[in-house]
C-alpha positions as CSV (number, residue, x, y, z in Angstrom):
1,M,109.3,-73.6,-40.0
2,S,108.7,-71.3,-43.0
3,K,111.2,-71.2,-45.7
4,D,112.1,-68.0,-47.8
5,L,111.4,-67.7,-51.5
6,Y,112.7,-64.8,-53.7
7,I,111.5,-64.2,-57.4
8,I,113.7,-62.7,-60.1
9,L,112.0,-61.7,-63.3
10,G,113.1,-60.0,-66.4
11,V,113.0,-59.9,-70.3
12,P,115.4,-62.0,-72.3
13,G,118.9,-60.8,-71.8
14,S,118.2,-59.1,-68.6
15,G,120.8,-61.4,-66.7
16,K,118.2,-62.7,-64.3
17,T,119.6,-66.2,-64.1
18,T,123.1,-64.7,-63.2
19,Q,121.6,-62.5,-60.5
20,A,119.5,-65.4,-59.2
21,F,122.7,-67.5,-59.0
22,H,124.5,-64.6,-57.2
23,L,121.8,-64.0,-54.7
24,A,121.2,-67.7,-54.0
25,Q,124.9,-67.9,-53.0
26,Y,124.7,-64.8,-51.0
27,L,121.7,-65.9,-49.1
28,K,122.8,-69.6,-48.9
29,L,119.5,-70.7,-50.6
30,D,118.9,-73.0,-53.5
31,N,118.4,-71.8,-57.0
32,L,115.8,-72.8,-59.6
33,S,116.0,-71.4,-63.0
34,W,113.2,-72.0,-65.4
35,G,115.6,-71.0,-68.4
36,T,118.2,-73.4,-67.3
37,I,115.5,-76.1,-66.8
38,Y,114.1,-75.5,-70.4
39,R,117.5,-75.6,-72.0
40,N,118.5,-78.8,-70.1
41,P,117.9,-82.1,-72.4
42,S,118.2,-84.4,-69.3
43,L,115.2,-82.5,-67.9
44,A,113.3,-82.9,-71.0
45,E,113.8,-86.7,-70.8
46,K,112.7,-86.4,-67.1
47,Y,109.4,-84.6,-67.9
48,P,108.6,-85.8,-71.5
49,K,104.9,-85.1,-71.3
50,E,105.3,-81.6,-70.1
51,F,108.1,-80.7,-72.6
52,K,106.0,-82.1,-75.5
53,T,103.2,-79.6,-74.5
54,I,105.6,-76.6,-74.0
55,K,107.3,-77.0,-77.3
56,S,104.1,-77.7,-79.4
57,K,103.0,-75.1,-81.7
58,K,99.3,-76.3,-81.3
59,A,99.4,-76.0,-77.5
60,S,97.6,-72.9,-75.9
61,D,99.4,-70.6,-73.4
62,K,97.2,-72.0,-70.8
63,D,98.2,-75.5,-71.5
64,R,102.0,-74.4,-71.7
65,S,101.7,-72.6,-68.2
66,Y,100.1,-75.8,-66.7
67,A,102.9,-77.9,-68.0
68,I,105.6,-75.4,-66.9
69,S,103.9,-75.2,-63.5
70,N,104.0,-79.0,-63.0
71,I,107.6,-79.1,-63.5
72,I,108.4,-76.3,-61.3
73,E,106.2,-77.9,-58.5
74,K,107.9,-81.3,-58.7
75,E,111.4,-79.6,-58.7
76,V,110.5,-77.6,-55.7
77,E,109.2,-80.7,-53.9
78,Q,112.6,-82.2,-54.5
79,L,114.2,-79.2,-53.2
80,S,112.0,-78.9,-50.0
81,E,113.6,-82.0,-48.3
82,T,116.7,-80.3,-47.4
83,S,116.1,-76.7,-48.6
84,N,115.9,-73.5,-46.4
85,G,114.5,-71.8,-49.3
86,F,115.1,-70.9,-52.8
87,I,115.6,-68.2,-55.5
88,I,113.6,-68.7,-58.7
89,D,114.0,-66.9,-61.8
90,G,112.0,-66.8,-65.1
91,Y,108.8,-68.1,-63.5
92,P,105.9,-67.2,-62.9
93,R,105.7,-65.4,-66.3
94,R,101.9,-65.6,-66.7
95,L,99.0,-64.8,-64.2
96,T,98.1,-68.6,-64.2
97,E,101.4,-69.5,-63.3
98,A,101.5,-66.7,-60.4
99,K,98.3,-68.2,-59.1
100,R,99.8,-71.8,-59.2
101,L,103.1,-70.5,-57.5
102,I,101.0,-69.4,-54.5
103,R,99.5,-72.9,-54.2
104,I,103.1,-74.3,-54.4
105,T,104.3,-71.8,-51.7
106,K,101.6,-72.6,-49.3
107,K,102.0,-76.5,-49.9
108,G,105.7,-76.2,-49.1
109,N,105.4,-73.5,-46.4
110,Y,107.4,-70.9,-48.3
111,N,107.2,-67.1,-47.8
112,I,107.9,-64.8,-50.7
113,R,110.4,-62.5,-49.3
114,G,110.9,-60.4,-52.6
115,I,110.1,-60.0,-56.1
116,I,113.0,-58.5,-58.0
117,I,112.3,-57.1,-61.6
118,I,115.4,-56.5,-63.8
119,N,115.0,-54.0,-66.6
120,P,117.5,-53.7,-69.3
121,S,117.1,-51.4,-72.4
122,L,116.1,-53.3,-75.5
123,E,119.7,-52.3,-76.8
124,T,121.4,-53.9,-73.9
125,S,119.1,-57.0,-74.0
126,H,119.9,-57.6,-77.8
127,K,123.8,-56.8,-77.0
128,R,124.0,-59.6,-74.3
129,L,121.9,-62.1,-76.3
130,K,124.1,-61.6,-79.4
131,E,127.2,-62.6,-77.1
132,R,125.7,-65.4,-75.4
133,L,127.0,-68.9,-75.9
134,I,124.8,-72.1,-75.0
135,C,125.6,-75.8,-74.0
136,K,123.0,-77.8,-75.9
137,R,123.6,-80.7,-73.5
138,C,123.2,-79.1,-70.1
139,G,121.5,-75.9,-71.1
140,N,124.2,-73.7,-69.2
141,Y,125.0,-70.4,-71.0
142,Y,128.0,-68.2,-71.0
143,S,128.9,-64.5,-71.8
144,E,131.6,-62.0,-71.2
145,E,130.6,-61.8,-67.7
146,N,130.4,-65.5,-67.1
147,P,133.0,-66.9,-69.5
148,P,133.3,-70.5,-70.5
149,L,136.4,-72.7,-70.6
150,P,139.3,-71.7,-73.0
151,G,138.2,-72.5,-76.6
152,G,134.5,-72.1,-76.0
153,F,133.7,-75.2,-73.9
154,C,131.2,-75.7,-71.2
155,K,132.4,-76.1,-67.5
156,D,130.1,-78.7,-66.6
157,D,130.4,-81.4,-69.5
158,S,133.2,-79.9,-71.7
159,Q,130.8,-79.5,-74.6
160,K,131.6,-77.3,-77.5
161,L,129.3,-74.1,-77.1
162,N,127.0,-72.7,-79.8
163,K,125.9,-69.1,-80.4
164,A,122.4,-68.2,-79.3
165,Y,121.4,-65.9,-82.0
166,I,118.0,-63.9,-81.8
167,S,117.2,-61.2,-84.4
168,P,116.2,-57.8,-83.2
169,E,112.7,-58.2,-84.6
170,T,112.2,-61.4,-82.8
171,L,113.6,-59.9,-79.6
172,K,111.4,-56.7,-79.7
173,D,108.2,-58.9,-80.1
174,E,109.3,-61.1,-77.2
175,F,110.3,-58.0,-75.1
176,Y,106.6,-56.6,-75.4
177,I,104.9,-59.9,-74.8
178,Y,107.0,-60.9,-71.9
179,R,106.7,-57.3,-70.2
180,K,102.9,-57.5,-70.6
181,E,102.7,-61.1,-69.0
182,I,105.0,-60.5,-66.1
183,A,103.2,-57.2,-65.2
184,Q,100.0,-59.2,-64.7
185,S,101.9,-61.7,-62.6
186,I,103.7,-59.0,-60.4
187,R,100.5,-57.2,-59.7
188,Y,98.9,-60.4,-58.6
189,L,102.0,-61.4,-56.4
190,Q,102.6,-58.2,-54.8
191,K,100.1,-58.8,-52.0
192,Y,101.9,-62.0,-51.1
193,T,105.5,-60.5,-50.8
194,D,107.4,-58.4,-48.3
195,V,109.2,-56.4,-51.0
196,C,109.0,-55.8,-54.7
197,F,111.2,-53.4,-56.8
198,D,112.8,-52.7,-60.2
199,V,116.6,-52.5,-60.9
200,S,118.2,-51.3,-63.9
201,G,119.6,-54.0,-66.1
202,D,122.0,-51.8,-68.0
203,D,125.1,-52.0,-65.7
204,D,127.4,-54.9,-65.4
205,E,126.5,-57.9,-63.3
206,T,128.4,-56.8,-60.0
207,I,126.6,-53.3,-59.9
208,I,123.3,-54.8,-60.6
209,F,123.9,-57.4,-57.8
210,S,124.9,-54.6,-55.4
211,N,121.7,-52.5,-56.4
212,I,119.7,-55.6,-55.5
213,L,121.2,-56.0,-52.1
214,L,120.7,-52.5,-51.3
215,K,117.1,-52.4,-52.2
216,L,116.6,-55.6,-50.3
217,R,118.2,-54.1,-47.2
218,D,116.1,-51.0,-47.5
219,R,113.0,-53.1,-48.1
220,K,112.1,-51.1,-51.3
221,Q,108.8,-51.2,-52.7
222,R,107.5,-50.3,-56.1
223,D,106.6,-46.6,-55.6
224,S,102.8,-45.7,-55.5
225,K,101.6,-42.8,-57.9
226,I,102.4,-39.4,-56.6
227,F,102.0,-37.0,-59.6
228,S,98.5,-36.6,-61.3
229,R,97.1,-34.7,-64.1
230,R,95.7,-31.4,-63.2
231,S,95.0,-29.6,-66.3
232,K,95.4,-29.6,-70.2
233,A,95.2,-27.2,-73.0
234,K,96.2,-26.9,-76.7
235,L,99.5,-25.0,-77.1
236,E,100.5,-23.5,-80.6
237,T,104.3,-23.1,-80.9
238,K,106.8,-22.4,-83.7
239,F,107.3,-26.1,-83.8
240,G,103.6,-26.9,-84.1
241,V,100.7,-27.6,-82.0
242,F,101.0,-29.6,-78.9
243,D,98.8,-30.8,-76.0
244,L,100.2,-29.1,-72.8
245,I,99.4,-31.1,-69.8
246,A,100.3,-30.2,-66.2
247,Y,101.1,-32.6,-63.4
248,Q,101.3,-31.9,-59.7
249,S,102.5,-33.8,-56.7
250,E,100.0,-35.2,-54.1
251,I,102.8,-34.6,-51.5
252,D,104.5,-31.2,-51.9
253,Y,102.5,-29.6,-54.7
254,S,105.6,-29.5,-57.0
255,Y,104.7,-29.5,-60.7
256,H,105.8,-30.7,-64.0
257,L,104.7,-30.5,-67.7
258,A,104.2,-32.7,-70.8
259,L,103.9,-31.4,-74.3
260,V,102.3,-34.3,-76.3
261,K,102.0,-34.6,-80.0
262,G,99.8,-37.1,-81.7
263,D,98.1,-40.3,-80.5
264,V,100.5,-41.8,-77.9
265,K,98.2,-44.0,-76.0
266,R,99.1,-47.7,-75.6
267,G,102.3,-46.8,-77.9
268,N,105.5,-48.6,-78.0
269,G,108.7,-47.0,-78.9
270,I,107.3,-43.4,-78.3
271,L,109.8,-40.7,-79.0
272,I,110.2,-38.9,-75.8
273,R,112.7,-36.0,-74.6
274,I,112.9,-35.6,-70.7
275,H,114.2,-32.3,-70.4
276,S,115.2,-30.6,-67.0
277,S,114.4,-26.8,-66.6
278,C,117.2,-24.4,-67.6
279,V,116.0,-20.9,-67.1
280,T,119.4,-19.4,-68.3
281,G,119.5,-21.6,-71.5
282,D,115.8,-22.3,-72.0
283,I,114.6,-18.7,-71.5
284,F,117.6,-16.4,-71.6
285,A,119.4,-18.3,-74.5
286,S,122.5,-18.6,-72.5
287,E,125.5,-19.7,-74.6
288,R,127.2,-21.4,-71.7
289,C,125.1,-24.7,-72.0
290,D,123.5,-26.7,-74.8
291,C,120.0,-26.9,-72.9
292,G,118.1,-24.3,-75.0
293,D,119.2,-25.8,-78.3
294,Q,118.4,-29.4,-77.1
295,L,114.8,-28.2,-76.0
296,H,114.2,-26.7,-79.4
297,N,115.6,-29.6,-81.5
298,S,113.6,-32.0,-79.4
299,L,110.2,-30.2,-80.1
300,K,111.2,-30.1,-83.8
301,L,112.0,-33.8,-83.8
302,I,108.7,-34.7,-82.3
303,H,106.8,-32.3,-84.7
304,E,108.5,-34.0,-87.6
305,N,107.9,-37.4,-86.2
306,R,104.2,-36.5,-85.7
307,K,104.1,-38.3,-82.5
308,G,105.9,-37.9,-79.2
309,V,106.2,-36.4,-75.9
310,L,108.4,-33.7,-74.3
311,I,108.4,-34.0,-70.5
312,Y,109.5,-30.7,-68.8
313,L,110.8,-31.2,-65.3
314,F,111.4,-28.4,-63.0
315,Q,114.8,-29.5,-61.7
316,E,116.9,-26.4,-62.1
317,G,120.8,-26.8,-62.4
318,R,120.7,-30.5,-62.5
319,G,118.5,-30.4,-59.2
320,I,120.5,-27.8,-57.3
321,N,118.0,-25.0,-57.9
322,I,118.4,-21.5,-59.5
323,I,120.2,-19.9,-56.5
324,N,122.9,-22.4,-56.3
325,K,123.1,-22.6,-60.0
326,V,123.9,-18.9,-60.2
327,K,126.7,-19.4,-57.5
328,A,128.1,-22.2,-59.7
329,Y,128.2,-20.1,-62.7
330,E,130.2,-17.6,-61.0
331,L,132.7,-20.2,-60.0
332,Q,132.7,-21.4,-63.5
333,R,133.6,-17.9,-64.7
334,K,136.7,-18.1,-62.3
335,G,137.9,-21.3,-64.1
336,L,136.0,-24.3,-62.5
337,D,134.2,-26.8,-64.5
338,T,130.6,-27.6,-64.1
339,V,131.4,-30.5,-61.8
340,E,133.9,-28.8,-59.8
341,A,131.6,-25.7,-59.3
342,N,128.9,-28.0,-58.0
343,E,131.2,-29.7,-55.6
344,R,132.7,-26.4,-54.4
345,I,129.3,-25.2,-53.1
346,G,128.5,-28.6,-51.6
347,F,126.4,-30.5,-54.1
348,P,127.2,-33.6,-56.4
349,A,127.5,-33.1,-60.1
350,E,124.0,-34.7,-60.5
351,M,121.0,-34.5,-58.3
352,R,118.1,-35.1,-60.6
353,E,115.6,-37.9,-60.1
354,Y,112.9,-39.2,-62.3
355,S,110.1,-40.9,-60.4
356,M,107.6,-38.5,-61.8
357,V,108.3,-39.6,-65.1
358,K,107.0,-43.0,-64.4
359,D,103.7,-41.4,-63.3
360,I,103.5,-39.2,-66.4
361,L,104.2,-42.1,-68.8
362,D,101.7,-44.3,-67.0
363,D,99.0,-41.5,-67.1
364,L,99.6,-41.3,-70.9
365,H,99.4,-45.0,-71.3
366,I,102.9,-45.3,-73.0
367,K,104.4,-48.7,-72.9
368,S,107.9,-48.2,-74.2
369,I,110.0,-45.1,-75.2
370,K,112.9,-44.1,-77.5
371,L,114.6,-41.5,-75.5
372,M,116.3,-38.5,-76.8
373,T,119.4,-38.2,-74.7
374,N,123.1,-38.2,-74.6
375,N,123.3,-39.1,-70.9
376,P,123.5,-42.8,-69.9
377,D,122.8,-42.0,-66.3
378,K,119.2,-40.9,-67.5
379,I,118.7,-44.3,-69.2
380,Y,119.9,-46.1,-66.0
381,K,117.6,-44.3,-63.7
382,L,114.6,-44.7,-66.0
383,T,115.1,-48.5,-66.3
384,D,115.7,-48.7,-62.6
385,L,112.1,-47.4,-62.2
386,G,110.8,-50.1,-64.7
387,I,110.5,-47.8,-67.6
388,I,111.1,-49.6,-70.9
389,V,113.7,-47.8,-73.0
390,E,113.9,-49.3,-76.5
391,E,116.8,-47.2,-77.6
392,S,118.6,-43.8,-77.1
393,V,118.5,-41.1,-79.9
394,S,121.3,-38.7,-79.8
395,I,120.3,-35.1,-79.4
396,E,123.8,-33.6,-79.6
397,V,124.3,-30.0,-80.8
398,Q,127.3,-28.1,-82.3
399,P,129.8,-26.9,-79.5
400,G,130.2,-23.0,-79.4
401,K,132.8,-20.8,-78.0
402,H,131.1,-20.4,-74.6
403,N,130.0,-23.9,-73.9
404,K,132.9,-26.1,-75.5
405,K,134.4,-26.6,-71.9
406,Y,131.1,-27.4,-70.4
407,L,130.4,-30.0,-73.0
408,Y,133.8,-31.7,-72.8
409,T,133.3,-31.9,-69.0
410,K,130.0,-33.6,-69.5
411,R,131.7,-36.1,-71.8
412,A,134.8,-36.6,-69.7
413,K,133.3,-36.5,-66.1
414,M,129.6,-37.4,-66.7
415,K,130.1,-40.0,-69.5
416,H,127.7,-38.2,-71.9
417,K,127.8,-39.7,-75.5
418,L,129.4,-36.7,-77.2
419,C,131.2,-36.8,-80.5
420,L,131.5,-33.1,-81.5
421,V,133.6,-32.0,-78.8
């Protein structure tokens, strides 16, 4: 009889071990965590030869992967006697480990049911790691979401816990290396799994776990490419010269634009603005919103930075289209706020989606972004697609007489980070 295996991967600070623990309890499977194994001194004594290789500065990545895989294989063999399956997190990180895992699964008669990739922003990852406490004896770690015993003691062996500090610079380097390595593993493993998907790691652990269960239920897969590059031209603007690139859907022929400044290929931390179309603000200079000002300020910042991209998405009225947006405008004139107006005509406050952004960033070969936004929902939706958001950059504009209520509603009801209203 075959057994089930689920793999959870994510950068340091993604919360993958916590989610693996919850999923193992929910599915009544065993839990194997590479991070917990690595931090556990008793297992270092159990596998002295392997740990010596893993911690040696002279060892190659190939030698470390071989040693790690030896430990994993032996731990899986011990589970196999009584286990119905298991959740593993933090492994396989490298391609050689992924290939070894397939041999392990065949030997133990396991089927890979799902690969789950948790994607926090770099800001969230660093925040979590700063708050983390670790027990040096057993390797358990604790955080605000998984608190230790009163006084900062380990629940398992009552040891006093230590802070697990990592500098932003070290984390940033590890963040990129880890993402590059697991990307190769995921590509290799996808042909062996039933489902494979990303989830945002910027929510609290309960919401992340709920999203994992929903995507497992819906048998989600990493989306294939839908938008392709169709044309390109130089565009001279009052903010400087940009490359204007048009993208079109292979399915419904909808289209979006990218204005590119400088060499962004294979870039990390590229300055990005994802701007949804606003005919009234962008073209007619409406004073009811801040869209036109945000558009122009973004282009100015990208030009001053000498490198960056503005992605212009045709998602009018936060996705409700121009006809319904005009209806909502009339309701706002009668006293409703922007959220109430949308709801009155039968729409939620926010209907935008960003799957096309992933296709555009992939086409431009951008590895990670600094996102100009005040909207935390945008960050969540991008990380849920597997896009690496290093940090957010405020793009707030000064409120005016006619948009003050609109901006207040965005802050109060849509949780936008706005300080001037």
